[in-house]
C-alpha positions in Angstrom: 102.0 -114.5 215.9 104.0 -117.9 215.7 102.4 -121.3 215.8 103.2 -123.3 218.9 104.4 -126.9 218.0 105.1 -129.7 220.5 107.9 -132.0 219.3 107.2 -135.1 221.4 110.1 -137.3 220.5 111.8 -140.2 222.2 115.3 -141.8 222.2 114.9 -142.9 218.5 113.1 -140.1 216.7 114.9 -137.5 218.8 113.1 -134.3 219.7 116.0 -132.2 218.2 115.6 -134.1 214.9 111.9 -133.1 214.8 112.8 -129.5 215.7 115.5 -129.2 213.0 113.1 -130.5 210.3 110.2 -128.4 211.6 112.3 -125.2 211.3 113.3 -126.2 207.7 109.8 -127.0 206.5 107.7 -124.4 208.3 108.6 -121.4 206.1 107.3 -119.2 208.9 108.3 -118.7 212.6 107.2 -121.5 214.8 107.5 -121.8 218.6 108.8 -125.4 219.1 108.6 -127.1 222.5 110.3 -130.4 223.1 109.3 -133.4 225.1 111.3 -136.6 225.4 109.2 -139.8 225.9 110.8 -142.8 227.5 110.6 -145.3 224.5 112.6 -147.5 223.8 114.2 -147.5 227.2 110.7 -148.2 228.5 108.6 -150.5 226.3 105.5 -149.0 224.6 102.1 -150.4 225.4 98.5 -149.4 225.8 97.8 -146.0 227.3 94.1 -145.2 227.9 92.3 -146.7 224.8 95.2 -146.5 222.4 97.9 -149.1 221.9 101.7 -148.9 221.3 102.1 -145.6 223.0 104.8 -144.1 225.3 104.5 -141.7 228.1 101.5 -140.6 230.2 98.4 -138.7 229.4 99.1 -136.2 232.2 102.6 -135.3 231.0 101.3 -134.9 227.4 98.4 -132.7 228.5 100.7 -130.5 230.3 103.1 -130.2 227.4 100.3 -129.5 224.9 98.7 -126.5 226.7 98.5 -123.7 224.1 100.0 -125.9 221.3 98.2 -126.0 217.9 100.4 -128.8 216.4 102.0 -131.9 217.8 104.6 -134.0 216.0 105.4 -137.3 217.7 106.1 -141.0 217.2 104.4 -142.5 220.2 102.7 -139.9 222.4 99.2 -141.2 223.5 96.6 -139.2 221.7 93.6 -140.3 223.6 90.1 -139.0 224.2 91.2 -137.5 227.5 94.3 -135.8 226.0 92.3 -134.4 223.0 89.5 -133.1 225.3 92.0 -131.4 227.5 93.9 -129.6 224.7 91.3 -127.4 222.8 94.0 -125.5 220.9 95.3 -128.7 219.2 94.4 -128.8 215.5 97.0 -131.1 213.9 98.9 -134.2 215.1 101.6 -135.8 212.9 102.6 -139.3 213.9 105.9 -140.3 212.5 104.9 -144.0 212.0 103.5 -146.1 209.2 100.1 -145.9 211.0 98.8 -143.7 213.8 98.0 -146.6 216.2 98.7 -144.3 219.2 95.9 -142.0 218.2 92.2 -142.3 218.8 91.0 -141.3 215.4 87.3 -141.1 216.2 88.0 -138.9 219.2 90.4 -136.7 217.1 87.7 -136.2 214.4 85.1 -135.3 217.0 87.5 -132.7 218.5 88.5 -131.4 215.0 92.1 -132.6 215.2 93.6 -133.9 211.9 95.9 -136.9 212.3 98.7 -137.5 209.8 101.1 -140.4 209.6 104.4 -141.3 207.8 103.9 -144.2 205.3 107.1 -145.8 204.0 109.4 -144.2 206.6 111.0 -147.6 207.5 110.4 -149.5 204.2 114.2 -149.7 203.3 115.3 -150.6 206.8 112.8 -153.3 207.3 113.4 -154.8 203.8 117.1 -154.9 204.4 116.6 -156.4 207.9 114.2 -159.0 206.4 116.8 -160.1 203.9 119.3 -160.2 206.8 117.1 -162.6 208.7 116.2 -164.6 205.6 119.9 -165.2 204.9 120.7 -166.0 208.5 117.9 -168.4 208.9 118.6 -170.1 205.6 122.3 -170.7 206.7 121.7 -171.5 210.3 123.5 -168.4 211.6 121.6 -168.2 214.8 122.6 -171.7 216.2 126.1 -171.6 214.9 126.7 -168.2 216.4 125.3 -169.3 219.8 127.5 -172.4 219.8 130.7 -170.4 219.1 129.9 -167.9 221.8 129.7 -170.9 224.2 133.1 -172.1 222.9 131.6 -175.0 220.9 132.9 -175.9 217.4 130.6 -178.4 215.7 131.7 -180.1 212.6 128.3 -181.6 212.0 127.0 -178.3 210.8 128.6 -179.3 207.5 126.5 -182.4 207.3 124.2 -182.4 204.2 121.0 -182.4 206.3 122.2 -179.6 208.4 124.0 -177.1 206.2 121.8 -174.5 204.7 120.4 -173.5 201.3 121.3 -170.8 198.8 119.1 -167.9 197.6 120.2 -168.2 194.1 118.0 -170.6 192.3 115.6 -170.9 195.3 111.9 -170.2 195.1 111.0 -167.5 197.6 107.4 -166.6 198.4 106.4 -163.2 199.7 103.0 -162.8 201.4 102.3 -159.1 200.8 103.8 -156.7 198.3 103.6 -153.3 199.8 106.4 -150.9 200.3 108.5 -153.5 202.2 107.6 -156.7 200.4 108.2 -155.1 197.0 111.8 -154.0 198.0 112.5 -157.5 199.4 111.3 -158.9 196.0 113.7 -156.7 194.1 116.6 -157.6 196.4 116.2 -161.3 196.3 115.4 -161.4 192.6 118.7 -159.6 192.0 120.3 -162.4 194.0 118.9 -165.0 191.5 115.8 -166.2 193.4 112.5 -167.0 191.7 110.0 -164.8 193.6 106.3 -165.7 194.2 103.9 -163.1 195.6 100.5 -163.6 197.2 98.8 -160.2 197.6 95.1 -159.9 196.5 95.4 -156.1 196.3 98.3 -156.0 193.8 97.7 -156.3 190.0 99.8 -158.8 188.1 101.2 -156.1 185.8 103.0 -154.4 188.6 104.9 -157.6 189.3 106.0 -158.2 185.7 109.7 -158.9 185.5 110.1 -159.2 189.3 107.7 -161.8 190.7 105.0 -164.3 189.8 101.5 -163.8 191.4 99.9 -166.9 193.0 97.4 -167.9 195.5 98.5 -168.5 199.1 98.3 -172.3 199.0 100.4 -172.4 195.8 103.0 -170.1 197.3 103.3 -172.2 200.4 103.6 -175.5 198.4 106.2 -174.1 196.0 108.4 -171.9 198.2 111.6 -173.1 199.9 111.6 -169.8 201.8 108.5 -167.8 202.8 108.6 -164.2 204.2 105.5 -162.4 205.7 104.8 -158.8 204.7 101.0 -158.5 205.2 99.2 -156.0 207.4 97.2 -157.3 210.3 93.5 -157.4 209.6 90.6 -159.7 210.5 91.4 -161.6 207.4 95.2 -162.0 208.0 95.2 -162.6 211.7 96.6 -166.0 212.2 96.8 -166.6 208.5 99.8 -169.0 208.9 99.2 -171.9 211.2 99.9 -175.6 211.4 97.9 -176.4 208.3 99.7 -173.8 206.2 103.1 -174.8 207.5 102.3 -178.4 206.6 101.9 -177.3 202.9 105.5 -176.0 202.8 108.3 -178.3 201.5 110.1 -180.2 204.2 113.2 -178.3 205.3 111.8 -174.8 204.4 112.5 -171.5 206.0 110.0 -169.0 207.3 110.7 -165.3 208.1 108.4 -162.7 209.8 109.4 -159.1 210.1 105.8 -157.8 209.7 103.5 -158.5 212.8 103.4 -161.3 215.3 99.6 -161.6 214.9 100.0 -163.1 211.4 101.6 -166.3 212.6 101.0 -169.2 215.1 104.4 -169.4 216.8 103.7 -172.6 218.6 103.0 -174.3 215.2 106.3 -172.9 214.0 108.1 -174.5 217.0 106.3 -177.7 216.3 107.4 -177.6 212.6 111.0 -176.9 213.6 111.1 -179.7 216.1 109.7 -182.2 213.6 111.9 -181.0 210.8 109.1 -179.6 208.7 110.9 -176.3 208.9 114.7 -176.1 208.8 114.9 -172.5 210.1 113.0 -169.4 210.9 113.8 -165.7 211.4 111.7 -163.4 213.5 111.7 -159.7 214.5 108.1 -159.6 215.7 106.3 -161.8 218.3 102.9 -162.5 219.8 104.1 -161.0 223.0 106.8 -158.4 223.3 109.2 -158.5 225.1 109.4 -162.2 224.5 108.5 -164.0 227.8 111.4 -165.9 229.5 109.5 -169.2 229.3 108.7 -168.9 225.6 109.3 -171.9 223.4 111.0 -169.5 220.9 113.9 -169.2 223.2 114.7 -172.8 223.4 113.7 -174.2 219.9 116.7 -174.8 217.7 116.8 -173.2 214.2 115.5 -169.7 215.1 117.4 -166.5 214.6 115.7 -163.6 216.5 116.0 -159.8 216.8 114.0 -157.6 219.2 111.6 -155.8 216.9 114.4 -153.6 215.4 113.8 -154.1 211.7 112.5 -150.6 211.2 115.3 -149.1 213.3 118.0 -147.2 211.5 119.4 -143.7 211.8 118.1 -143.0 208.4 114.5 -143.9 209.5 114.7 -141.4 212.3 115.6 -138.7 209.9 113.0 -139.7 207.3 110.3 -139.8 210.0 111.1 -136.3 211.1 111.2 -135.0 207.6 107.8 -136.6 206.6 105.9 -135.1 209.6 107.6 -131.7 209.3 106.6 -131.6 205.7 103.0 -132.1 206.8 103.3 -129.3 209.3 104.6 -127.1 206.5 101.6 -127.9 204.3 99.3 -127.2 207.2 100.9 -123.8 207.8 100.7 -122.9 204.1 97.1 -123.9 203.9 97.9 -126.8 201.5 96.2 -130.2 201.4 97.7 -132.7 203.8 99.4 -135.6 202.1 98.8 -138.4 204.6 95.8 -137.6 206.7 94.1 -140.6 208.5 90.9 -138.8 209.2 90.1 -136.5 206.3 86.9 -135.3 207.8 89.0 -133.3 210.4 91.5 -131.9 207.8 91.5 -128.2 207.7 89.8 -126.5 204.8 91.7 -123.3 203.8 
């Protein structure tokens, strides 16, 4: 008897990509159903008690009837959904963290929840460097002027033109899968790289970066890029006091999470000249409100939370979750289980 799997994709991690990888990885016959969730055409948000989810509980409950496995990026795995789907035993979320799953409820209902660490590390690192370069050279403002038909010669003024990466000191706050890739890229470009990450040992940085405390990183770095996870400790870790420690005319980049940073303080620093530029892919509120200071403060180059979006990421995400399904069907240990207490013991 084949295992029923729901491939609840969206317009990025397509259901057909999930299905294709499932059929390769399963090794046995599987009955795959497909469901297309509305993201990113409709922004994700809270559904029930979970955050960053897409679709409704009712449509997911209906699609999951009789399914033993669900692979998804954003489906809302809430208490209500889990309680209504007694056949469900495994959920594989194709994201770096299963924020759309209620892990406590999943554990109570005996549902193992897996995730896909590192799926977008390359894409996000490359996008970070893109914003870093664009912010350092004022690409956002010059591009906007040219689109309006304005050619400004004063962008060549000494106090206006940008800075080079080669020879610059660049500070990275966080040295995980993304930060470590950014470090290698900019080190190859000739930057001196500083890293603040209390969870990384100095030996792993040898030959690439210098480990320092946060205050030293801020005071020495002409460019700072954020790569930390959001925790109680890191929420709001960069505010007015921290920005004031940076050399005048510095550049700040954030492709991690909006909660790390006080964006009003950034706008103040840009207005005062404390910062020369900033590059952002994440924000305290998404979509960015029409009255946000970020939209009218000069010196900011912005993208709409797309750092982790590439065609390769969609394929990697599908492969990672399909591999977990294959392990489950073969009775092997799961590689990336967020609630090991619910993992099957075979």
